[in-house]
C-alpha positions as semicolon CSV with decimal commas, in nm:
position;residue;x (nm);y (nm);z (nm)
1;M;5,101;2,308;18,560
2;N;5,037;1,983;18,379
3;L;4,877;2,028;18,040
4;T;4,643;1,769;17,899
5;L;4,551;1,674;17,545
6;D;4,202;1,807;17,614
7;E;4,347;2,148;17,699
8;L;4,560;2,151;17,384
9;I;4,255;2,060;17,177
10;E;4,045;2,324;17,353
11;D;4,310;2,582;17,257
12;L;4,303;2,453;16,899
13;Q;3,926;2,491;16,887
14;H;3,957;2,840;17,034
15;S;4,204;2,948;16,766
16;R;3,961;2,844;16,491
17;Q;3,675;3,029;16,667
18;F;3,903;3,333;16,688
19;F;3,961;3,310;16,312
20;F;3,586;3,285;16,246
21;K;3,526;3,606;16,446
22;H;3,725;3,788;16,181
23;I;3,494;3,680;15,899
24;D;3,166;3,722;16,083
25;G;2,956;3,982;15,901
26;L;3,183;3,999;15,597
27;R;3,026;4,178;15,301
28;E;2,986;3,984;14,976
29;D;3,236;4,207;14,794
30;Q;3,506;4,137;15,054
31;W;3,536;3,759;15,003
32;D;3,740;3,793;14,683
33;W;3,896;4,137;14,734
34;K;4,276;4,156;14,738
35;P;4,484;4,458;14,839
36;Y;4,747;4,348;14,583
37;P;4,759;4,063;14,328
38;E;4,988;3,825;14,519
39;C;4,776;3,839;14,835
40;K;4,525;3,566;14,912
41;S;4,164;3,674;14,920
42;I;3,959;3,576;15,222
43;R;3,799;3,301;15,011
44;D;4,150;3,179;14,922
45;T;4,243;3,187;15,290
46;L;3,946;2,966;15,378
47;A;4,060;2,714;15,114
48;H;4,417;2,737;15,250
49;L;4,299;2,653;15,602
50;V;4,116;2,351;15,459
51;V;4,453;2,247;15,311
52;D;4,618;2,300;15,649
53;D;4,366;2,070;15,815
54;R;4,377;1,806;15,542
55;T;4,755;1,794;15,521
56;A;4,790;1,784;15,900
57;I;4,551;1,487;15,903
58;E;4,746;1,315;15,625
59;S;5,076;1,372;15,801
60;I;4,945;1,248;16,136
61;E;4,800;0,936;15,971
62;T;5,107;0,853;15,761
63;N;5,385;0,997;15,977
64;A;5,524;1,148;15,656
65;M;5,527;1,459;15,443
66;P;5,177;1,516;15,303
67;D;5,106;1,558;14,933
68;F;5,077;1,936;14,933
69;E;5,036;1,952;14,555
70;A;4,728;1,729;14,560
71;A;4,590;1,920;14,858
72;Y;4,628;2,256;14,683
73;T;4,473;2,117;14,364
74;A;4,170;2,008;14,566
75;A;4,167;2,344;14,745
76;G;4,151;2,522;14,410
77;R;3,834;2,330;14,335
78;D;3,702;2,399;14,684
79;A;3,767;2,772;14,647
80;N;3,530;2,775;14,350
81;D;3,245;2,654;14,573
82;T;3,014;2,899;14,740
83;V;3,145;3,061;15,055
84;A;2,875;2,879;15,252
85;K;3,003;2,541;15,128
86;L;3,362;2,641;15,196
87;L;3,274;2,741;15,553
88;V;3,101;2,406;15,611
89;L;3,403;2,225;15,465
90;L;3,639;2,419;15,691
91;S;3,434;2,325;15,997
92;E;3,429;1,961;15,884
93;T;3,803;1,934;15,822
94;H;3,877;2,092;16,158
95;A;3,639;1,851;16,334
96;Q;3,811;1,560;16,154
97;L;4,152;1,685;16,268
98;I;4,036;1,712;16,630
99;A;3,872;1,367;16,618
100;L;4,197;1,218;16,484
101;L;4,403;1,384;16,758
102;R;4,166;1,247;17,022
103;A;4,158;0,898;16,869
104;K;4,532;0,870;16,825
105;Y;4,672;1,055;17,128
106;T;4,419;1,040;17,414
107;D;4,600;0,751;17,582
108;K;4,951;0,872;17,501
109;P;5,175;1,112;17,692
110;L;5,214;1,463;17,557
111;D;5,578;1,392;17,480
112;A;5,470;1,124;17,229
113;E;5,592;1,183;16,875
114;I;5,359;1,326;16,611
115;S;5,415;1,436;16,254
116;I;5,242;1,753;16,136
117;W;5,306;1,877;15,784
118;G;5,601;1,639;15,766
119;T;5,771;1,780;16,074
120;N;5,814;1,547;16,368
121;G;5,794;1,662;16,724
122;K;5,622;1,613;17,055
123;V;5,243;1,643;17,075
124;V;5,278;1,917;17,337
125;R;5,471;2,135;17,087
126;M;5,315;2,037;16,756
127;V;4,944;2,070;16,836
128;P;4,982;2,438;16,935
129;H;5,164;2,490;16,606
130;L;4,834;2,410;16,432
131;S;4,677;2,710;16,608
132;S;4,943;2,941;16,472
133;E;4,785;2,907;16,126
134;D;4,448;3,027;16,255
135;Y;4,601;3,326;16,429
136;Y;4,823;3,418;16,136
137;H;4,538;3,406;15,887
138;A;4,306;3,591;16,124
139;G;4,554;3,876;16,097
140;Q;4,541;3,861;15,718
141;V;4,163;3,870;15,723
142;G;4,168;4,161;15,969
143;F;4,402;4,352;15,737
144;I;4,179;4,291;15,435
145;R;3,868;4,391;15,629
146;M;4,022;4,716;15,751
147;A;4,162;4,795;15,405
148;S;3,832;4,727;15,229
149;D;3,605;4,874;15,499
150;P;3,765;5,150;15,709
151;E;3,449;5,163;15,922
152;W;3,497;4,804;16,043
153;N;3,585;4,813;16,411
154;Y;3,834;4,533;16,473
155;Y;3,824;4,557;16,852
156;K;3,446;4,556;16,868
157;A;3,409;4,273;16,617
158;V;3,677;4,045;16,761
159;Y;3,695;4,141;17,129
160;N;3,355;4,304;17,181
161;M;3,528;4,623;17,296
162;G;3,476;4,981;17,188
């Protein structure tokens, strides 16, 4: 099977949609709830994913380690916005990331070099790594939802089963 950039990007879009399924229908009191102090709230997780997108973009554009400190400072400000604004921002940063991938790599082979978060590798390996963040944080959100609302049915909400 020969993968294409379009397929990798489709998978990347799917992983973000999968993440969004986990927050669909979230109650107001759940956005900032934490099971323990060191855990990110769901609002914090949204801001973190914005950082992931922004720093991936920066790294792809510069072929260098992104300025994580500046990105997290901006994310702290973003996290203070309303959830609605944060959700729009997250959709925008993801769209910017996808547009950059298309603009920079459409005419290149999948074994072309790319830098994501300061790590260099082949497009075919690095782009799927971006999806791992969505899946990882979807699990965190699922944990918080089940801990804060035992009636929430994960399988029905995410997979439309049960």
